[in-house]
C-alpha positions as CSV (number, residue, x, y, z in Angstrom):
1,M,-11.8,-8.2,-41.8
2,E,-10.9,-10.1,-45.0
3,K,-8.8,-7.2,-46.3
4,K,-6.6,-7.2,-43.2
5,T,-5.9,-10.9,-43.4
6,R,-5.2,-10.7,-47.2
7,K,-2.6,-8.0,-46.6
8,Y,-0.9,-10.1,-43.9
9,Y,-0.5,-13.0,-46.3
10,E,0.4,-10.9,-49.2
11,R,3.3,-9.4,-47.3
12,G,4.7,-12.8,-46.6
13,V,5.7,-14.2,-43.3
14,N,9.2,-13.8,-41.9
15,K,10.1,-17.5,-41.7
16,E,13.4,-16.9,-39.8
17,H,11.5,-15.1,-37.1
18,L,8.9,-17.8,-36.8
19,A,11.6,-20.5,-36.7
20,E,13.3,-18.6,-33.8
21,L,10.0,-18.3,-31.9
22,A,9.3,-22.0,-32.4
23,K,12.4,-23.1,-30.6
24,P,11.8,-24.2,-27.0
25,K,13.0,-21.9,-24.4
26,R,16.0,-22.9,-22.3
27,R,15.0,-24.1,-18.9
28,I,17.3,-23.6,-15.9
29,S,17.4,-26.0,-13.0
30,L,17.2,-24.8,-9.4
31,E,20.9,-25.4,-8.9
32,E,21.8,-23.3,-11.9
33,E,19.5,-20.5,-10.7
34,A,21.1,-20.6,-7.2
35,D,24.6,-20.4,-8.8
36,I,23.6,-17.4,-10.9
37,N,22.1,-15.7,-7.8
38,R,25.2,-16.4,-5.7
39,S,27.5,-15.0,-8.4
40,R,25.7,-11.7,-8.6
41,K,26.7,-9.1,-6.1
42,K,23.6,-7.6,-4.6
43,P,23.7,-3.8,-4.1
44,S,21.7,-4.1,-0.9
45,S,24.5,-6.0,0.8
46,K,26.9,-3.1,0.2
47,Y,24.5,-0.4,1.4
48,K,25.4,1.6,4.4
49,A,22.7,3.7,6.0
50,S,23.5,7.4,6.4
51,K,23.2,9.1,9.8
52,R,19.9,10.6,8.9
53,I,18.4,7.3,7.9
54,Q,19.6,5.7,11.1
55,N,18.1,8.6,13.1
56,L,14.8,8.2,11.3
57,A,14.9,4.4,12.0
58,Q,15.0,4.9,15.7
59,P,11.7,4.7,17.6
60,K,10.2,7.8,19.0
61,H,10.4,8.3,22.8
62,V,6.8,8.6,23.9
63,V,6.1,10.6,27.1
64,Q,2.9,9.4,28.7
65,K,0.8,12.2,30.0
66,K,-0.4,11.9,33.6
67,I,-4.1,12.4,34.1
68,D,-5.0,12.9,37.7
69,R,-8.3,11.2,38.2
70,Q,-9.9,9.6,41.1
71,P,-11.7,6.3,40.4
72,S,-15.1,7.9,41.3
73,D,-14.5,10.7,38.8
74,D,-14.1,8.3,35.9
75,E,-17.8,7.9,35.5
76,T,-18.6,11.5,35.7
77,R,-15.6,13.1,33.9
78,T,-15.1,12.5,30.2
79,G,-12.0,14.7,29.8
80,T,-13.8,17.0,27.4
81,S,-16.1,19.9,28.0
82,V,-19.5,20.4,26.3
83,R,-20.6,23.9,25.5
84,S,-23.8,25.0,27.1
85,S,-25.3,25.9,23.7
86,A,-25.0,22.2,22.7
87,L,-26.9,21.2,25.8
88,T,-29.8,23.5,25.1
89,Y,-29.9,22.9,21.3
90,R,-33.4,22.3,19.8
91,P,-33.2,20.7,16.4
92,T,-35.3,22.0,13.5
93,Q,-38.1,20.0,12.0
94,R,-35.9,19.3,8.9
95,I,-33.1,17.9,11.1
96,V,-35.6,15.7,13.0
97,E,-37.0,14.5,9.6
98,L,-33.5,13.6,8.3
99,A,-32.6,11.8,11.5
100,R,-35.4,9.3,11.2
101,P,-34.5,6.0,9.5
102,K,-36.3,5.3,6.3
């Protein structure tokens, strides 16, 4: 560790660079900052969207599907079918063991 610090001091310090770093930074007021921002032309204000971009920006037209159900069928029908093999499935001993909470 001492060798590194010795080398730094032996090289000498760039006094001009340190003097420049020691100067306080120029502070800008809010009014000056607003003037600077107004004077700049923002590319976003000049932008014109292409036909493709305008097309992509349009919302999709959603066609709602009609599901013919009677109110009494809502409780019995789920809208999906279950295979008969799933209804008659018997789990193995290992599956039962893994299903138990620890």
